[in-house]
Every structure is written in structure tokens, then in C-alpha cells.
C-alpha positions in Angstrom: 59.1 176.6 189.6 62.3 178.4 190.5 63.4 181.2 188.2 66.9 182.3 187.4 68.7 185.0 185.4 70.9 182.3 183.9 70.9 178.5 183.7 74.2 176.8 182.6 73.8 173.3 181.3 77.0 171.3 181.8 79.4 171.3 184.8 82.7 170.8 182.9 85.4 173.5 182.7 83.2 175.7 180.4 80.1 175.5 182.6 82.0 175.9 185.9 83.9 178.9 184.6 80.7 180.4 183.3 79.4 180.0 186.9 82.4 181.6 188.4 81.9 184.7 186.2 78.1 184.7 186.7 78.7 184.7 190.5 81.1 187.7 190.2 78.5 189.5 188.1 76.0 188.8 190.9 73.6 186.9 188.7 71.0 184.5 190.1 72.2 181.4 188.3 72.1 177.6 188.3 74.6 175.1 186.9 73.0 171.7 186.0 75.5 168.9 185.2 75.3 165.1 185.2 79.1 164.7 185.9 81.2 167.5 187.4 84.2 168.1 185.3 82.8 166.3 182.3 85.4 164.5 180.2 88.3 166.2 182.0 87.3 164.6 185.3 88.5 161.3 183.9 91.9 162.6 182.7 94.9 160.9 184.3 97.0 164.0 184.1 96.5 167.6 182.8 99.9 169.1 182.0 99.1 172.2 179.9 96.7 174.2 182.0 98.5 177.5 183.2 100.0 177.1 186.6 99.3 173.4 186.7 102.0 171.3 185.0 100.9 168.0 186.6 97.4 167.8 188.0 94.8 165.0 187.8 91.6 165.8 186.0 89.7 164.9 189.1 91.6 167.4 191.3 91.3 170.2 188.7 87.6 169.5 188.5 87.3 169.6 192.3 89.2 172.9 192.5 86.8 174.4 190.0 83.7 173.1 191.8 85.1 174.4 195.1 85.6 177.8 193.5 82.0 178.0 192.4 80.8 176.9 195.8 83.0 179.5 197.5 81.2 182.1 195.5 77.9 180.6 196.7 77.0 179.3 193.3 74.2 176.8 192.9 75.1 173.5 191.3 72.8 170.5 190.8 73.9 167.1 189.6 70.9 166.2 187.4 70.2 165.2 183.8 68.5 167.6 181.5 65.8 165.8 179.5 64.1 168.8 177.7 64.6 172.5 176.9 61.8 174.8 175.7 61.9 178.4 174.5 59.4 180.6 176.3 58.3 184.2 176.1 60.5 185.2 179.0 63.5 182.9 178.1 63.8 179.2 178.6 62.3 176.3 180.5 64.7 173.5 181.5 63.3 170.1 182.6 65.5 167.6 184.4 65.0 164.1 185.7 64.2 165.7 189.1 62.7 169.2 188.5 61.8 172.1 186.3 63.5 175.5 186.1 63.1 178.7 184.2 65.7 181.3 183.1 66.1 184.4 181.1 69.3 183.3 179.5 70.8 179.9 178.8 74.4 178.6 178.3 74.8 175.2 176.7 78.1 173.7 177.9 77.1 170.1 177.5 80.4 168.9 176.0 80.8 165.7 174.0 80.3 162.0 174.6 82.8 159.2 174.0 82.5 157.2 170.8 82.1 153.4 171.0 83.7 150.8 168.8 80.4 149.2 167.7 81.9 145.7 167.6 80.6 142.4 168.9 81.3 141.9 172.6 81.7 145.6 173.4 78.3 146.1 174.9 78.1 142.6 176.3 81.3 143.0 178.4 80.8 146.6 179.4 81.8 146.7 183.1 83.3 143.2 182.8 86.5 144.1 181.1 85.4 146.9 178.7 85.8 150.4 180.0 85.8 154.0 178.7 87.6 155.4 181.7 91.2 154.4 182.6 91.2 156.8 185.5 88.2 155.1 187.0 89.1 151.5 186.4 92.9 151.1 186.0 93.4 149.9 189.5 91.2 146.9 188.8 93.7 145.5 186.3 96.7 145.2 188.6 99.2 142.6 187.2 96.9 142.0 184.2 97.1 142.5 180.4 95.0 145.2 178.8 94.4 146.8 175.4 93.8 150.5 174.8 92.1 151.4 171.5 93.0 154.8 169.9 96.0 156.9 169.0 95.3 160.4 170.4 96.3 162.0 173.7 93.5 160.3 175.6 94.6 156.9 174.4 98.3 157.5 175.2 97.7 158.9 178.6 95.3 156.0 179.4 98.0 153.6 178.4 100.6 155.3 180.6 98.3 155.2 183.5 97.5 151.5 182.9 101.2 150.7 182.7 101.4 151.8 186.4 99.1 148.9 187.3 99.1 146.3 184.5 101.9 144.0 183.4 101.3 144.5 179.7 99.5 147.2 177.7 98.7 147.0 174.0 97.8 150.1 172.2 95.7 149.2 169.1 95.7 152.0 166.5 94.4 152.0 163.0 97.3 154.1 161.6 101.0 153.5 161.3 102.1 156.0 163.9 100.7 158.3 166.7 100.2 161.3 164.4 97.3 162.9 166.4 99.0 162.9 169.8 101.3 165.5 171.3 104.9 164.6 170.8 105.6 164.9 174.5 103.1 162.1 175.3 104.4 159.9 172.5 108.0 160.2 173.9 106.8 159.1 177.3 104.9 156.1 175.8 108.0 155.0 173.8 110.1 154.9 177.0 107.6 152.6 178.8 108.6 149.0 178.3 105.2 147.6 179.4 103.5 149.3 176.4 103.4 147.7 173.0 101.9 149.6 170.0 99.9 147.5 167.6 99.7 149.8 164.5 97.6 149.4 161.4 95.1 147.4 163.4 91.5 147.6 164.5 89.4 145.4 166.9 86.9 143.2 165.1 85.5 141.5 168.2 85.9 141.4 171.9 85.7 137.9 173.2 85.2 136.2 176.6 83.0 134.3 178.9 82.0 136.0 182.1 84.8 138.5 181.6 86.9 139.7 178.7 89.5 137.1 177.6 90.8 138.3 174.3 90.4 140.7 171.3 90.2 139.6 167.7 91.8 142.1 165.2 90.6 142.7 161.7 93.7 140.8 160.3 92.5 137.7 162.2 95.2 137.9 164.9 94.0 137.4 168.5 95.5 138.9 171.6 94.8 137.6 175.1 93.8 140.5 177.3 91.8 141.0 180.5 90.5 144.4 179.7 89.8 146.8 176.8 89.9 150.6 177.2 88.2 152.5 174.4 89.7 155.9 173.6 88.7 156.6 170.0 87.4 160.1 170.4 84.2 161.9 170.9 81.0 162.9 169.2 78.9 166.0 170.0 75.7 166.0 172.0 73.1 167.1 169.4 69.9 166.4 171.2 69.6 169.5 173.4 70.5 172.1 170.8 68.2 170.4 168.4 65.3 171.0 170.8 65.8 174.8 170.4 66.6 174.8 166.7 70.2 175.9 167.3 72.4 175.9 164.3 74.9 173.1 164.1 78.0 172.4 162.1 78.9 168.7 161.9 77.0 168.3 165.1 78.7 171.1 167.0 77.0 174.4 168.0 77.8 177.4 165.8 78.6 180.5 167.8 79.9 184.0 167.1 82.8 185.6 168.9 80.6 186.4 171.9 79.4 182.8 172.2 75.9 183.7 170.9 74.0 181.1 169.0 71.3 181.8 166.4 68.6 181.6 169.1 68.2 184.8 171.1 69.3 184.4 174.7 71.0 181.1 174.1 74.8 180.8 174.3 77.2 177.9 174.0 80.7 177.2 175.3 83.4 174.5 175.5 83.5 171.2 173.6 79.9 171.5 172.5 80.9 174.4 170.1 82.5 174.3 166.7 85.8 175.7 168.0 89.0 174.2 166.5 90.7 173.3 169.8 89.1 171.1 172.4 91.1 171.9 175.6 90.4 172.9 179.2 91.8 176.4 178.6 89.6 177.1 175.6 86.5 175.7 177.3 87.1 177.9 180.3 87.7 181.0 178.1 84.5 180.4 176.2 82.6 179.9 179.4 83.8 183.3 180.7 82.9 185.0 177.4 79.4 183.4 177.4 78.6 184.5 181.0 79.9 188.0 180.3 77.7 188.3 177.2 74.7 187.0 179.1 75.3 189.5 181.8 75.7 192.4 179.4 72.4 191.5 177.7 70.6 191.1 181.0 71.9 194.5 182.1 70.5 196.2 178.9 67.2 194.5 179.3 66.6 195.4 183.0 
């Protein structure tokens, strides 16, 4: 079993930045992540990361991964199935292997929420999608619906409008109050996009593929695809394995990104920070790696 100074779980901006700092501190570290970039890898555009006023989430992710690799960091695309506390630190078990480390950073992010309506699971991959960046091109000259009213929903709608003939944005409130005004202005200028306020999807209908959505008021809209962008929920499973303190499902940390479990840190969207952005995730990853390094230095 290979042993490390530090294992970082999660290969999004928080985990990758932690890896960059760990490499510069000359730590023997491993990043384990199921999807490089995490949620940001699916972003159509990132417009508020310093020096990058218009970059795709995929490109930003690739730049971060390349940075880690240039520093000879080790990155494995595996799924963590179990974490155990040991006398020397932590044991991490994945779908492929087992690893040990003195310190651990949880940067496992969040997962997308589902609608939980009839037809959603049935038509997944047959018209239902959770990633406009991945699937927008499949809906060229078609009609689609985006569900949600935050930045993710609006940017998904803008991307889909580049391919589709018509884009409905179904939102349960009477205006886009959660989205940044700049994104809302762009959406309002796009003639292909039609907001459907004060509405929710009651059912997704079709045969082999999605054919329509039924709203809670009984109205039915003919669509070829449904893109769900209604937010995220935290990944509680891994921190629960270690008895890490949570607040509404998110990991509680101090200002040095330490959790209540000695040697375990957390960073990024998995924590109870107030702003879920690339820049804050990267900052927390840097702090977590620095704190881990300082503790290792004292212990050696």
C-alpha cells in the first residue's frame, strides 16, 4: 500500500489548487478525483476568475490540471468508496486501490440536485440532462427547457440558445432574483429564450425520447430536451465516515480549513463557506495545503 504525506480527495479547483501548493511545499501527495474540475468543468463560461474574463470551465480545468502535472503532482481519476482513521493518519479506499496518508484534505464538492418527478430518471440520457456544456450540441434546431433560476440555469440557457431554436426557462419564482444581473441582462436580450415564471415541472413525458413537460398548473410544453439546473446538495457520505462535524450537510472548518478531526482538512464547495465560487474554492485549497504542510513540518 502506497503511503503519502497528504491525500487530497477531489480534483476540482479546491483540490487542484491544494495540489499545486503541496507540490511547491515538496510534499509527497496524491489527488484522487472522479471528475477533473468537478462542477466547474461543465460551466459554459467563467467570467469572474481573475485574469480570465471569458473562459470555458473545461479550459480552466485543463489549465489547472496541467499546472499540477507540470509540478509532477500525482493525480488519479478514481472514486473513493471508504475513508478510515488510523494511528498514523488516514486510509483511503477507492474502486481501484488503497492508500495511506498522514494528512487528508476533503475537497469533494457538491452534487447536482434532481427534480424527483415522474419521467426524470426514465428519460435520463434520452432528453433529460444535467450538463448543458456536455449535451447542448445534440439539440441543434430543437426546443428545450431549462429548469432553475440561478447562474447555472441562465448560462445553460444562453449556451443552448446557440444551438436550439427555442429555450424555455422554467422557474418557480416570479423573477431571476438569485442570478447575477449581468447574466440576466444577457438572457433578456436573447430572443430564443422565453422565461416561464411561477412554474414547476410536474412530469416529463415522452416515448423513446422526451416529447413534452407538464407543469404544475396543468399546462404542457412540447420540448425535445430538459436540462436540470436547480442547485446542489453536499456530499455527506465521506465526512460522515470520519465523524466530521457538518452544518446543513456542509463541512465545518476553522480559518485554517481544519475540521474537528485531527489531521483532516476541508476546502471548496464541500465546506460551509458562504460563497461557492472558483476563487474561494482555490483560496481554501491553498490554505488547507499550507496548514497541512505546517503541521507535518512540526511533527517531523
